[in-house]
VMD Tcl script that draws the C-alpha trace (Angstrom):
set ca {
  {-32.69 36.00 -48.60}
  {-35.25 38.64 -47.69}
  {-36.58 38.92 -44.10}
  {-39.97 37.40 -44.92}
  {-38.38 34.31 -46.48}
  {-36.06 33.96 -43.50}
  {-39.04 34.18 -41.15}
  {-40.99 31.55 -43.11}
  {-37.99 29.20 -43.09}
  {-37.68 29.71 -39.32}
  {-41.38 28.90 -38.76}
  {-41.28 25.77 -40.88}
  {-38.19 24.48 -39.08}
  {-39.70 25.40 -35.69}
  {-42.88 23.38 -36.29}
  {-40.99 20.36 -37.62}
  {-38.65 20.37 -34.61}
  {-41.58 20.85 -32.21}
  {-43.34 17.78 -33.59}
  {-40.12 15.79 -33.14}
  {-39.70 17.03 -29.54}
  {-43.33 16.60 -28.41}
  {-43.28 12.83 -27.68}
  {-40.08 13.01 -25.60}
  {-40.72 12.18 -21.94}
  {-44.50 11.88 -22.22}
  {-46.19 9.38 -19.94}
  {-49.90 8.71 -20.20}
  {-52.37 8.71 -17.34}
  {-52.81 4.94 -17.68}
  {-49.05 4.43 -17.29}
  {-49.08 6.51 -14.11}
  {-52.24 4.77 -12.75}
  {-53.82 8.20 -12.32}
  {-56.68 8.37 -14.85}
  {-58.93 11.38 -14.23}
  {-62.61 10.68 -14.69}
  {-63.88 11.69 -18.13}
  {-60.46 11.89 -19.77}
  {-58.61 9.70 -22.24}
  {-56.33 7.19 -20.44}
  {-53.58 7.97 -22.93}
  {-53.64 11.70 -22.17}
  {-50.30 12.93 -20.79}
  {-49.97 13.61 -17.10}
  {-47.28 16.27 -17.59}
  {-46.64 17.77 -21.01}
  {-43.65 20.00 -20.01}
  {-44.55 22.41 -22.80}
  {-42.40 25.31 -21.54}
  {-39.29 23.14 -21.65}
  {-40.23 21.74 -25.05}
  {-40.85 25.20 -26.54}
  {-37.49 26.44 -25.21}
  {-35.60 23.43 -26.55}
  {-37.44 23.67 -29.87}
  {-36.53 27.34 -30.22}
  {-32.85 26.74 -29.42}
  {-32.53 23.82 -31.85}
  {-34.43 25.76 -34.52}
  {-32.22 28.81 -34.12}
  {-29.09 26.72 -34.65}
  {-30.51 24.93 -37.71}
  {-31.90 28.21 -39.10}
  {-28.54 29.95 -38.82}
  {-26.86 27.09 -40.67}
  {-29.48 27.09 -43.42}
  {-29.36 30.89 -43.78}
  {-25.57 30.77 -44.06}
  {-25.76 28.08 -46.72}
  {-28.32 30.08 -48.72}
  {-26.67 33.49 -48.24}
  {-23.12 32.47 -49.01}
  {-24.09 30.00 -51.75}
  {-22.27 27.09 -50.12}
  {-24.40 24.63 -52.08}
  {-24.78 25.24 -55.79}
  {-28.26 24.31 -56.99}
  {-27.69 25.25 -60.63}
  {-27.25 21.58 -61.53}
  {-30.84 20.98 -60.44}
  {-32.18 23.78 -62.62}
  {-30.12 22.54 -65.57}
  {-31.59 19.04 -65.25}
  {-35.14 20.40 -65.13}
  {-34.64 22.48 -68.27}
  {-33.48 19.41 -70.19}
  {-36.96 17.84 -70.03}
}
mol new
graphics top color blue
foreach p $ca { graphics top sphere $p radius 0.5 }
foreach p [lrange $ca 0 end-1] q [lrange $ca 1 end] { graphics top cylinder $p $q radius 0.2 }
display resetview
């Protein structure tokens, strides 16, 4: 896998993991009874984005290393998929 492909795989995994982490621990202003004037009542009171970015990066790094190892060492053979496509 070339460096650009590895970087693209990392970014895709990072964004997917971030969107899975974002809703964790979020409480809206209406739930906290602290709605600021002119804002949406469902807006979060504390987003904890630094923590979420750190956790996202750590999880992504682990998943990315596993996926790179699988691709680099050929642990999963995808030739059966190509063979099935050529049969059509």
